[in-house]
C-alpha positions as CSV (number, residue, x, y, z in Angstrom):
1,M,129.7,86.3,68.2
2,V,129.7,88.3,71.2
3,R,133.2,90.6,72.3
4,F,134.7,91.0,75.7
5,L,136.9,93.9,76.7
6,N,138.5,93.8,80.2
7,L,139.1,97.4,81.1
8,G,140.7,96.6,84.6
9,R,137.4,97.8,87.3
10,A,135.6,97.3,84.3
11,L,134.1,94.8,82.1
12,E,132.3,95.6,78.1
13,V,130.3,93.5,76.3
14,R,129.4,94.2,72.7
15,H,127.1,92.5,70.5
16,R,125.4,93.1,67.4
17,H,124.2,97.3,67.7
18,E,124.5,96.9,71.6
19,V,126.9,98.0,74.1
20,L,127.2,96.6,77.8
21,L,129.4,98.2,80.5
22,I,129.3,96.4,84.0
23,E,131.7,98.3,85.9
24,A,132.4,97.5,90.0
25,W,131.1,100.6,91.4
26,G,132.1,100.5,95.5
27,A,132.5,97.2,97.6
28,D,130.4,94.6,96.5
29,S,129.0,95.9,94.2
30,A,128.6,97.0,90.4
31,R,126.8,99.7,87.9
32,V,125.4,97.8,84.5
33,R,124.8,100.4,82.2
34,A,123.5,99.2,78.3
35,A,122.3,101.5,75.3
36,L,122.6,101.0,71.1
37,Y,125.3,102.0,69.2
38,R,127.3,103.8,72.5
39,L,126.3,105.3,76.3
40,P,125.4,108.3,76.8
41,G,128.2,111.0,77.8
42,E,126.2,112.4,80.9
43,S,123.7,111.0,83.1
44,A,121.2,112.8,85.4
45,G,120.9,109.6,88.0
46,A,121.9,109.3,91.1
47,L,125.2,107.8,91.0
48,A,128.5,110.0,90.7
49,E,130.1,110.6,87.6
50,V,133.4,108.4,89.3
51,A,133.0,105.1,91.1
52,P,133.9,104.7,94.8
53,D,137.2,103.0,95.5
54,V,136.8,99.3,95.5
55,S,139.1,97.0,97.4
56,P,139.8,94.5,97.2
57,A,140.9,94.5,93.3
58,V,138.1,93.5,91.4
59,T,139.0,90.2,89.2
60,I,137.6,89.9,85.8
61,T,138.2,86.9,83.3
62,T,137.0,85.9,79.9
63,A,136.3,83.6,77.5
64,P,134.7,83.5,74.2
65,T,131.3,82.5,75.3
66,R,131.9,83.4,79.1
67,A,133.1,86.3,81.1
68,T,132.8,87.0,84.9
69,L,133.7,90.7,86.7
70,V,134.1,89.3,90.9
71,N,133.7,92.5,93.4
72,G,133.8,91.2,97.1
73,A,130.7,89.3,97.7
74,L,129.4,90.3,94.1
75,T,130.0,88.0,91.1
76,V,128.6,89.0,87.7
77,T,128.7,86.1,84.9
78,V,127.9,87.6,81.2
79,A,127.0,83.9,79.1
80,F,126.3,84.0,75.6
81,D,124.7,80.7,74.6
82,E,124.9,80.0,71.1
83,A,122.4,77.4,70.9
84,E,119.5,80.4,71.4
85,P,117.7,81.3,68.1
86,Y,118.5,84.8,68.8
87,P,121.6,84.7,71.3
88,E,122.2,87.9,73.5
89,P,124.6,88.6,76.4
90,H,122.5,86.8,79.4
91,L,123.8,88.8,83.0
92,T,123.4,86.4,86.0
93,F,124.5,88.1,89.7
94,S,125.5,85.2,92.6
95,D,127.2,85.7,95.8
96,T,131.0,84.4,95.4
97,A,131.3,82.8,98.4
98,T,129.0,80.2,97.6
99,G,128.1,80.8,94.1
100,R,124.1,81.2,94.8
101,E,122.2,83.1,92.3
102,L,120.3,86.1,93.4
103,L,119.3,87.8,90.4
104,A,119.3,86.8,86.5
105,E,117.9,88.3,83.6
106,S,115.3,86.4,81.7
107,R,113.9,86.9,78.4
108,E,110.8,88.7,77.6
109,H,110.0,85.8,75.1
110,F,111.8,82.5,74.3
111,W,112.7,83.4,70.8
112,M,112.9,87.5,71.2
113,P,113.3,89.9,72.1
114,G,115.2,89.6,74.7
115,A,116.3,90.7,78.7
116,R,117.0,94.2,77.8
117,V,114.9,95.4,75.3
118,F,115.0,99.3,73.1
119,L,112.1,100.7,71.2
120,G,113.2,103.3,69.5
121,N,111.0,106.5,68.4
122,N,113.4,108.0,65.6
123,S,114.5,110.7,68.7
124,G,117.4,109.0,69.5
125,A,115.8,107.8,72.5
126,A,113.3,104.5,73.1
127,E,111.0,103.1,75.3
128,V,113.6,100.5,77.4
129,H,112.7,97.3,79.5
130,Q,114.8,95.4,81.8
131,Q,113.8,92.0,82.9
132,F,115.1,90.0,85.6
133,R,113.5,86.1,87.0
134,A,111.4,85.9,89.8
135,Y,111.6,83.8,92.8
136,D,109.1,82.7,94.8
137,D,110.8,82.8,98.0
138,E,111.4,86.6,97.3
139,K,110.4,89.3,99.3
140,L,111.0,93.1,98.1
141,F,111.3,96.2,100.5
142,G,111.6,100.1,99.5
143,L,110.8,101.9,96.2
144,G,110.2,104.9,98.2
145,Q,106.7,105.8,99.6
146,R,103.6,104.7,98.3
147,T,99.9,104.7,99.6
148,H,99.2,100.8,99.0
149,G,99.8,99.6,102.4
150,R,102.1,96.9,101.9
151,L,106.2,96.8,103.0
152,D,106.6,93.4,101.0
153,I,106.0,95.1,97.6
154,K,106.7,91.4,96.1
155,G,103.3,90.7,93.6
156,L,102.4,94.6,93.1
157,S,102.9,97.1,89.8
158,L,103.8,100.1,90.7
159,D,104.0,103.3,89.1
160,L,107.6,105.4,88.9
161,V,106.5,108.5,88.8
162,Q,106.2,111.3,91.7
163,R,102.7,112.3,92.5
164,N,101.5,113.6,96.6
165,A,102.1,111.3,99.0
166,E,104.1,108.8,96.6
167,V,107.5,109.3,96.2
168,N,109.3,107.1,93.8
169,I,113.0,106.1,94.8
170,P,113.3,103.5,92.5
171,F,115.6,101.2,95.1
172,V,114.4,97.8,96.1
173,L,116.5,95.5,98.8
174,S,115.4,91.8,98.2
175,S,115.3,88.7,101.1
176,R,117.8,87.0,99.0
177,G,120.4,88.8,99.3
178,Y,121.1,91.9,97.2
179,A,119.6,95.4,97.1
180,L,119.2,97.1,93.4
181,L,118.7,100.8,92.0
182,W,116.9,102.0,89.1
183,N,119.1,104.5,88.4
184,V,116.8,105.6,85.7
185,P,114.6,108.9,86.4
186,A,112.6,108.5,83.4
187,V,108.6,108.2,84.2
188,G,108.1,104.3,83.6
189,R,106.7,101.4,85.8
190,V,108.0,98.3,87.7
191,D,106.5,95.0,88.0
192,F,107.2,92.7,90.7
193,A,105.4,89.6,89.3
194,S,105.2,85.6,89.9
195,N,106.4,85.3,86.5
196,A,109.0,88.0,86.1
197,T,110.5,91.2,87.4
198,R,110.4,93.9,84.6
199,W,111.4,97.5,85.0
200,Q,110.1,99.8,82.4
201,A,111.0,103.5,80.9
202,G,108.7,105.2,78.5
203,Q,111.3,107.3,76.7
204,A,115.5,106.8,77.8
205,R,119.0,106.8,76.6
206,E,119.9,103.5,78.1
207,I,119.3,101.0,80.5
208,D,120.9,101.8,84.3
209,Y,121.1,100.6,87.3
210,W,123.5,99.6,90.4
211,I,123.4,96.5,92.6
212,T,125.0,95.3,95.6
213,A,125.4,91.9,97.5
214,A,127.0,93.0,100.4
215,P,126.0,90.5,103.3
216,T,123.0,91.7,105.8
217,P,120.3,94.5,104.6
218,A,122.5,96.7,106.8
219,D,125.5,96.2,104.8
220,Q,123.5,97.1,101.6
221,L,122.3,100.2,103.0
222,A,125.6,101.5,103.9
223,R,126.7,100.4,100.3
224,Y,123.8,102.5,98.9
225,A,124.6,105.7,101.0
226,D,128.2,105.3,99.5
227,A,127.0,105.1,96.0
228,T,124.3,107.9,96.1
229,G,125.0,110.1,99.1
230,H,125.2,110.1,103.1
231,S,122.6,112.1,104.6
232,P,124.3,115.4,106.6
233,D,124.2,114.9,110.3
234,L,120.6,116.1,111.8
235,P,120.8,119.7,113.4
236,E,119.9,119.7,117.5
237,W,116.9,121.9,117.1
238,A,115.4,119.3,114.8
239,S,114.8,116.8,117.0
240,G,112.0,118.3,119.2
241,F,108.3,118.9,118.7
242,W,107.3,120.9,115.3
243,Q,103.6,122.1,115.8
244,S,101.9,123.6,112.5
245,K,97.9,123.8,111.3
246,L,97.0,124.5,107.7
247,R,97.8,128.0,108.0
248,Y,98.9,130.5,110.2
249,R,97.5,133.6,108.5
250,T,99.7,136.5,110.6
251,Q,102.3,137.1,112.4
252,S,100.2,138.0,115.4
253,E,98.7,134.8,115.4
254,L,102.0,132.6,115.2
255,L,103.5,134.2,117.7
256,G,99.8,133.5,120.4
257,V,100.6,129.9,119.7
258,A,104.5,130.1,120.0
259,R,103.8,132.4,123.6
260,E,100.9,129.7,124.6
261,H,103.1,126.8,124.3
262,T,105.8,128.2,126.5
263,S,103.4,129.5,129.2
264,R,101.9,125.8,129.4
265,G,105.5,125.0,129.7
266,L,104.8,122.3,126.7
267,P,108.3,121.5,124.5
268,L,108.1,123.3,121.0
269,S,111.5,123.4,118.9
270,V,109.5,124.5,115.4
271,I,106.5,126.3,114.2
272,V,105.2,126.9,110.5
273,A,104.5,129.7,108.3
274,D,102.8,128.0,105.7
275,F,102.0,129.0,102.0
276,F,100.5,132.0,101.3
277,H,102.4,133.9,104.0
278,W,104.2,135.4,100.8
279,S,102.9,138.5,98.5
280,A,102.9,136.2,95.5
281,M,104.1,133.0,94.5
282,G,107.4,133.5,93.4
283,D,108.4,136.8,95.0
284,Y,109.7,134.5,98.0
285,R,108.8,137.0,101.1
286,F,106.6,137.7,103.4
287,D,103.3,139.7,102.7
288,E,103.6,142.7,105.1
289,N,100.2,143.2,105.6
290,E,100.0,140.1,107.6
291,W,103.9,140.0,108.8
292,P,105.0,143.5,109.5
293,D,107.9,142.5,111.4
294,V,109.5,139.5,110.5
295,P,112.8,140.0,112.1
296,S,111.4,140.8,115.4
297,M,109.3,137.9,115.3
298,V,112.0,135.4,114.4
299,A,114.3,136.6,117.4
300,E,111.3,136.5,120.1
301,L,111.2,132.5,118.8
302,R,114.8,132.1,118.6
303,S,114.6,133.5,122.2
304,L,111.8,130.7,123.4
305,G,114.0,128.1,121.7
306,V,111.8,127.9,118.7
307,E,112.9,127.7,114.8
308,L,110.3,129.4,112.3
309,M,110.0,127.3,109.0
310,V,108.8,129.2,105.9
311,S,106.9,126.9,103.3
312,I,108.3,127.5,99.6
313,W,106.2,126.1,96.9
314,P,108.2,126.1,92.8
315,T,105.2,127.6,91.3
316,I,105.3,130.8,90.0
317,S,102.8,133.3,89.4
318,P,101.8,135.3,86.8
319,L,101.2,138.4,88.9
320,S,104.9,138.1,90.6
321,E,106.8,140.9,91.1
322,N,109.9,138.4,89.3
323,F,107.4,136.8,87.0
324,A,109.7,138.7,83.7
325,D,112.6,137.5,85.0
326,Y,112.0,133.8,85.5
327,R,109.9,133.8,81.8
328,D,112.9,136.3,79.9
329,Q,115.9,134.6,81.2
330,G,114.1,130.9,80.6
331,L,114.5,129.9,84.6
332,L,110.4,128.1,84.2
333,V,109.9,124.0,83.7
334,G,109.2,124.3,79.7
335,A,106.3,122.9,77.7
336,D,106.7,120.8,75.5
337,Q,103.4,121.7,73.9
338,G,101.3,125.0,75.2
339,V,102.7,128.0,77.3
340,E,105.1,127.7,80.1
341,F,101.7,127.4,83.0
342,L,101.5,123.6,84.4
343,Q,99.2,124.1,87.8
344,T,96.4,126.3,88.6
345,I,95.8,127.5,92.1
346,Q,94.0,130.9,93.4
347,D,97.1,133.0,94.8
348,K,96.8,136.5,95.9
349,G,95.8,138.8,93.8
350,M,93.7,136.6,91.9
351,Q,89.8,136.6,91.8
352,T,90.0,133.2,90.3
353,P,92.6,130.4,89.9
354,M,94.7,131.1,87.5
355,P,97.7,129.2,85.9
356,V,101.2,129.1,87.4
357,G,104.2,127.7,86.1
358,F,107.4,126.1,87.9
359,Y,110.7,127.4,88.5
360,D,113.3,124.7,86.7
361,P,115.8,123.9,90.0
362,T,117.6,121.3,87.6
363,N,118.9,124.7,86.0
364,P,122.0,125.6,87.6
365,E,121.2,129.6,86.5
366,T,117.4,129.2,88.2
367,R,119.1,127.6,91.5
368,D,121.0,130.7,91.9
369,Y,118.0,133.6,91.3
370,V,115.9,131.5,93.3
371,W,118.1,131.6,96.2
372,G,119.4,134.7,95.7
373,L,115.3,135.8,96.9
374,V,115.4,133.2,99.5
375,A,118.7,134.4,101.1
376,K,118.0,138.1,100.9
377,N,113.9,137.7,102.3
378,Y,114.4,134.4,104.5
379,L,117.7,134.0,105.3
380,A,118.9,137.4,106.1
381,H,116.0,137.6,108.8
382,G,117.8,134.4,110.4
383,I,115.6,131.7,109.2
384,R,116.8,128.8,108.2
385,V,114.3,126.2,107.7
386,F,112.7,125.5,104.8
387,W,109.5,123.7,103.9
388,L,109.4,122.6,100.2
389,D,105.7,121.8,99.4
390,A,104.5,120.4,96.3
391,S,108.0,119.5,95.0
392,E,106.7,116.6,92.4
393,P,106.4,118.9,91.0
394,E,102.1,119.0,91.2
395,L,101.2,119.2,87.9
396,N,97.5,119.8,86.4
397,P,96.6,117.8,84.0
398,A,99.4,115.4,85.9
399,H,101.6,115.1,82.1
400,P,105.0,114.9,83.5
401,A,105.6,114.1,79.8
402,N,104.9,117.4,79.0
403,M,107.7,119.4,80.6
404,R,111.0,120.6,79.5
405,L,113.4,120.6,81.6
406,Y,117.5,121.7,81.5
407,A,118.6,118.4,82.4
408,G,116.1,117.0,79.5
409,P,112.8,116.1,78.4
410,G,110.0,115.3,81.0
411,A,109.6,111.6,80.2
412,E,113.3,111.1,80.2
413,V,114.1,113.2,83.7
414,A,110.8,114.5,85.5
415,N,111.3,112.0,88.7
416,I,114.4,114.3,89.6
417,Y,112.6,117.4,90.2
418,P,112.0,117.0,93.7
419,R,116.0,115.8,94.4
420,D,117.4,119.1,92.2
421,N,114.9,121.4,94.0
422,A,116.1,120.2,97.8
423,R,119.4,121.1,95.8
424,L,118.9,124.4,95.3
425,F,118.6,124.9,99.0
426,A,121.4,122.7,100.1
427,E,123.9,124.5,97.9
428,G,122.4,127.9,98.5
429,M,123.0,127.4,102.5
430,A,126.5,125.2,101.9
431,A,127.2,128.6,99.8
432,A,126.3,131.0,102.5
433,G,128.5,129.3,105.1
434,E,125.3,128.1,106.9
435,Q,125.5,124.7,108.6
436,P,123.0,122.0,106.9
437,T,119.5,122.4,107.8
438,V,116.0,120.3,107.4
439,L,114.2,120.7,104.1
440,L,110.8,119.1,104.5
441,C,109.6,117.9,101.5
442,R,106.7,116.2,99.6
443,S,108.5,114.2,97.4
444,A,112.5,112.9,96.9
445,W,114.4,110.7,94.7
446,A,117.3,108.5,95.1
447,G,120.2,110.7,96.6
448,S,117.9,113.2,97.8
449,Q,119.5,112.8,101.1
450,K,122.6,114.0,101.0
451,Y,120.9,117.7,100.3
452,G,119.0,117.1,104.2
453,A,115.9,115.9,102.4
454,A,113.1,115.2,104.7
455,V,110.1,113.4,103.4
456,W,106.9,113.6,104.7
457,S,103.9,111.6,103.4
458,G,101.8,113.9,102.2
459,D,97.9,115.0,102.0
460,I,97.2,111.8,103.6
461,P,93.8,111.3,105.1
462,A,92.3,111.5,109.2
463,T,92.0,107.9,109.2
464,W,92.8,105.0,111.4
465,L,93.1,102.9,107.9
466,S,95.5,105.8,106.6
467,L,97.4,105.7,110.4
468,A,98.1,101.6,109.5
469,Q,99.5,103.4,106.0
470,Q,101.7,105.2,107.6
471,V,103.5,102.8,109.5
472,R,104.2,100.6,106.0
473,A,105.1,104.0,104.4
474,G,107.8,105.1,106.6
475,L,109.7,102.0,106.9
476,A,109.5,101.5,103.1
477,I,111.2,104.7,102.5
478,A,113.5,104.1,105.3
479,V,114.8,101.2,103.3
480,S,114.9,103.5,100.2
481,G,117.9,105.6,101.7
482,I,115.8,108.6,103.3
483,P,116.3,108.7,107.4
484,W,114.4,111.6,107.6
485,W,110.7,111.1,107.7
486,T,107.5,112.3,109.3
487,T,103.9,112.4,108.8
488,D,101.2,114.7,109.5
489,I,100.0,113.4,112.9
490,G,96.8,113.2,112.9
491,G,96.6,113.2,108.8
492,F,96.3,116.6,106.6
493,H,92.5,115.8,105.6
494,G,89.9,116.4,107.7
495,G,89.2,115.4,111.6
496,D,87.1,117.4,113.8
497,A,89.2,118.1,117.2
498,S,85.9,118.5,119.2
499,D,85.1,114.8,117.9
500,P,85.9,111.8,120.6
501,A,86.4,109.9,117.7
502,Y,89.1,111.8,116.2
503,R,90.9,112.6,119.5
504,E,91.4,108.9,120.1
505,L,92.6,109.0,116.4
506,V,95.0,111.4,117.1
507,I,96.3,110.3,120.6
508,R,97.5,107.1,118.7
509,W,98.9,109.0,116.1
510,F,100.9,111.0,118.4
511,Q,101.7,107.8,120.3
512,Y,103.2,106.2,117.3
513,G,104.9,110.1,115.9
514,V,106.7,110.0,119.0
515,F,108.9,107.4,117.5
516,C,109.4,108.7,114.2
517,P,112.9,110.3,113.2
518,L,111.0,114.1,113.1
519,F,108.0,114.6,115.8
520,R,105.2,116.9,113.7
521,L,101.7,117.9,114.0
522,H,99.9,119.3,110.7
523,G,96.7,119.3,109.0
524,D,94.0,121.0,107.6
525,R,90.9,120.4,110.7
526,E,87.4,121.0,110.2
527,P,85.4,123.4,109.0
528,R,87.7,123.0,106.4
529,T,87.4,126.0,102.9
530,P,88.2,125.1,99.3
531,T,91.5,125.8,98.4
532,G,93.0,129.8,97.9
533,H,94.9,132.0,100.0
534,E,91.9,132.8,102.3
535,M,92.0,129.3,103.9
536,T,93.5,128.3,107.4
537,G,91.9,125.3,108.5
538,G,90.4,124.6,112.0
539,P,92.4,124.6,115.5
540,N,95.5,122.0,115.7
541,E,97.4,122.7,119.1
542,L,97.7,119.9,121.7
543,W,95.0,121.8,123.3
544,S,92.4,122.0,121.2
545,F,91.4,118.2,121.7
546,G,90.2,118.5,124.8
547,E,91.1,118.2,128.9
548,D,91.2,114.6,128.4
549,A,93.8,114.3,125.6
550,L,95.8,117.1,127.1
551,P,97.8,115.3,129.5
552,I,98.5,112.1,127.7
553,L,100.0,114.5,124.7
554,T,101.9,116.3,126.9
555,G,103.6,113.1,128.2
556,V,104.2,112.5,124.7
557,L,106.0,115.5,124.5
558,E,107.8,115.0,127.4
559,L,109.0,111.9,126.2
560,R,110.2,112.9,122.9
561,E,112.3,115.0,125.0
562,R,113.9,112.2,127.0
563,L,114.5,110.3,123.7
564,R,116.4,113.2,122.0
565,P,120.1,112.1,122.9
566,Y,118.9,108.9,122.0
567,I,117.8,110.3,118.6
568,H,120.8,112.5,117.9
569,D,123.1,109.1,118.7
570,Q,121.0,107.2,115.9
571,M,121.1,110.3,113.6
572,R,124.5,110.3,113.6
573,L,125.2,106.8,112.9
574,A,122.5,107.5,109.8
575,A,125.3,110.1,108.5
576,E,128.2,107.8,109.1
577,T,126.7,104.9,107.7
578,G,123.2,105.0,105.9
579,L,121.7,103.2,108.6
580,P,117.8,104.6,108.7
581,P,116.6,105.2,112.8
582,M,113.4,104.2,112.3
583,R,113.3,100.7,110.3
584,P,111.7,97.2,109.9
585,L,112.9,94.1,112.0
586,F,114.8,92.1,109.5
587,V,117.8,95.6,109.1
588,D,118.4,94.2,112.3
589,Y,117.3,90.6,113.0
590,P,118.1,89.3,109.3
591,S,118.5,85.3,109.9
592,D,114.8,85.6,111.9
593,R,112.8,84.2,109.4
594,A,109.6,85.6,111.1
595,A,110.9,89.1,111.4
596,W,110.8,89.6,107.7
597,M,107.0,89.1,108.3
598,I,106.3,91.9,110.2
599,E,104.9,95.1,108.3
600,D,103.1,96.5,112.0
601,Q,106.1,96.9,114.1
602,F,109.6,98.7,113.8
603,L,112.8,99.5,115.4
604,F,113.5,102.7,116.4
605,G,117.3,102.5,116.5
606,P,118.7,99.2,118.0
607,D,117.3,99.3,121.2
608,I,113.2,100.3,121.0
609,L,110.8,98.3,119.4
610,V,107.5,100.2,118.4
611,A,104.1,98.4,117.9
612,P,101.5,101.1,117.1
613,V,97.9,101.0,117.9
614,T,96.0,101.6,114.5
615,E,92.5,100.6,115.3
616,A,89.6,102.6,116.9
617,G,89.3,101.1,120.4
618,Q,92.2,98.8,120.4
619,R,93.1,98.0,123.7
620,S,95.7,95.1,123.6
621,R,98.0,93.7,120.6
622,P,100.1,90.7,119.4
623,V,103.5,92.1,119.7
624,Y,106.6,89.9,118.1
625,L,110.1,89.9,120.0
626,P,112.7,89.2,116.8
627,G,116.2,88.0,117.9
628,T,117.1,85.1,120.9
629,G,118.3,88.3,123.3
630,R,115.7,89.5,125.9
631,W,112.9,92.0,125.6
632,I,111.7,94.2,128.6
633,D,107.8,95.7,128.2
634,A,108.8,99.3,129.1
635,N,105.1,99.8,130.1
636,S,104.8,97.2,132.6
637,G,108.7,96.4,133.5
638,A,108.4,92.4,131.9
639,V,110.8,90.2,130.2
640,F,110.5,88.4,127.6
641,A,112.5,85.8,125.8
642,G,113.1,86.9,121.6
643,G,111.6,84.8,119.3
644,Q,108.4,84.9,120.1
645,T,104.4,86.6,119.7
646,V,103.2,88.0,123.1
647,V,100.1,89.9,123.6
648,V,100.5,93.0,125.4
649,D,98.2,95.6,126.8
650,A,97.8,99.0,124.9
651,P,95.9,101.4,127.1
652,L,94.7,104.6,125.7
653,E,97.4,106.2,127.9
654,H,99.9,104.2,125.7
655,I,101.6,101.9,123.4
656,P,103.3,98.9,123.6
657,V,106.9,99.6,123.4
658,F,109.6,97.1,124.0
659,L,113.5,97.7,125.2
660,R,116.3,95.4,124.7
661,E,117.5,93.7,127.9
662,E,121.3,95.8,127.1
663,A,119.5,98.8,125.9
664,Q,121.3,102.0,127.4
665,V,117.7,104.5,127.1
666,S,115.2,104.7,129.4
667,L,111.4,105.9,128.4
668,V,110.4,106.7,132.1
669,P,111.1,110.0,133.6
C-alpha cells in the first residue's frame, strides 16, 4: 500500500522504505526529494532552506492510489498502479491549463528497478538514479558550459563534474515547456538518450530536483533565479574592455600597457595582474621584488579609469608563510586517501614542480581566514576585482571522490566547490561594506550567480572550431542561470600575433566578443613556455596584431563604449528577472519553431541580433530573422521581414548584426 499525507504546501508519499516529498517551491514550480527511511536534515544544494512564497494557494488532493499537487501552471500527479508486479509511486508533471504531459518518470525495467533507484554502499549513502521518459519532439538546453559544440544537448551523455572549460550546472530547459534543476552536487552523469533521460549520482544521500512549468522560457529562467538566487547588478566599470595576457611579470610592465592604451586613445576598463604575481601560493599578496609599490600602481590606474584585477588561485604551497595555519587549523581540503596535496605546480621558491593543497571554501572558518588575507593585502590597496582561477578545483589526478570537504565527501559535494569559492569573496566584500564586484571564475554551480560569479570558458584552443564552440557554450551557460560570461578573445592556447591567418581569427573573435556580457582579451600567445613562475606568454595587446587589424579592433572597442548604456539596461533586467542579456533566439520567440533550431546566432538583449563569423575566409553568411516583426541590417540599413533567412555580406570589417525595427539602440557613432 502507498500512503499519502497532505501537508498543506507539500505532499508526502510513503511506500515501503522510501519517503517522497513533493513541495510547492515558488510560482509554477515544485521540489521533489526522495530517500530511504528519512530525508537528510540538511542539503548542500542550490535551493534555500525555506521555499519561496507561493501564490495562489497550492491545491492537494488524495485518493487511495492517486494524489495531485497543483501549483499554478504545474500539476504533479502521483499514481500507484497496483496491477504492476512491483508497484511504486510514479510521478507525472503536466501543464495545469491543458493537462498536457510535460515530463513523466519511467521505470528502468518493466519488472524492477523502478524510476528511482538507491544502490546502497553501507555508508548511509547510495548510488542513485532518477529516470524519466524520453520524447522524440524534445530539445534540451543548458547544463552549464561544455566543449562538445552543441546547443541542443538532446542525445548526449554528459558527466556531472567540474573540469577546466567544462562547467557543470545541472539545469536543463526543455522545448516541451518545463525546466529542471538536478539539485544534487554529487559527481555523476546524465543521459539524454532516445529511450530515456536518466540522472545519476555515484554517491548521494537523496534524490533532489526542482521543476517549473512557467509558461515561457523567460518565465522559467525567472523562476529559476527566484529559486537559486539573483545576480547583483553589474558594476558600471565592468562593461568596458578588459586587457590581459598570460602574465605581466612586473608593476612597470603592466603600467606600461595601461599608459599605452591611454596614449593611443584606446578605451580600457580593467587590466589584470595574473598568476605568479604572488610571493607564494597561499600568501595572497604581491611579490615586492616585482611589484614594489602596489598602492601607487592602483592609484595611477584608477586615475586612468582602470580597475586592477588580481588572480587568486585556491592552491596552497607548502612553502607559503601561512601553510602551517592552513594545515593545523583544518582549512585545507582533506584527502580520503593520502596526504592533503591534490595538485602539482612549479610555484615560486620551487626548483621543480611540487605538490600543493587547496583551501576548503565550504568551511566557514576557511572563508574567514582567506578573506582576512585578501582584505589586508589587496582590498586595503583599493583592489576590488578578483579572478578566481582554477576553481573547479583542478585536481591531479582528476579524482574528486578523493576530496574530503567540510560540506561532505568529495563524491557527494565536490561540484559546489566553485560556488562556495565565489561565496567566500562575495561575503567578504559585503562584510567589508563594499559593493558587489565581478568575480571572474573558471567554474560555477547552480546559485553561483547570486555571488557575482562571471564565468569564462576556460583554457580553450586558439582555433576557428573553438570560436564556433564558444557561441554555443555562451548560450548554454546563459540559459543555465549565469548572466555574466566571457571568453578569452583569440583563444587561450597559442596564436601567433604576427601571423596574418591568426590575425583574421582575432578580428572575428573581437567582433563576437563585443556582444558578450563581458568583453575581455586574454591568452598564452606564441612563443609559449612550460608552466611555471617564469612564464609570460607572447604579446597580446591590440597593437600586437598589426597595422591592418588595429583600426578594425579600435572600432570594435569604440562600439563597445557606445553599447555600454544599453548593456547596463540589460544587466539590470538580468538582476531583476534572471533574463540573461546574451540568449538563444527561442527565449524571446518561443512560438517561432525555427528559432529553436538556431545555434550559431543569438540575441544581445531584445533589440540586437548577432550572427558571428566562425570560418576562415568567410565573407557572407545566412542569418535567420525570428518573429513576425521587421529587422534592420545595422551595416547596410536594409529592412527585412521576420520569419525568413537572408544571406548578408560579412566583410572583414564587420559581422552581420541586425536591430529590431522598434529598437532604441544605435550601433553607429
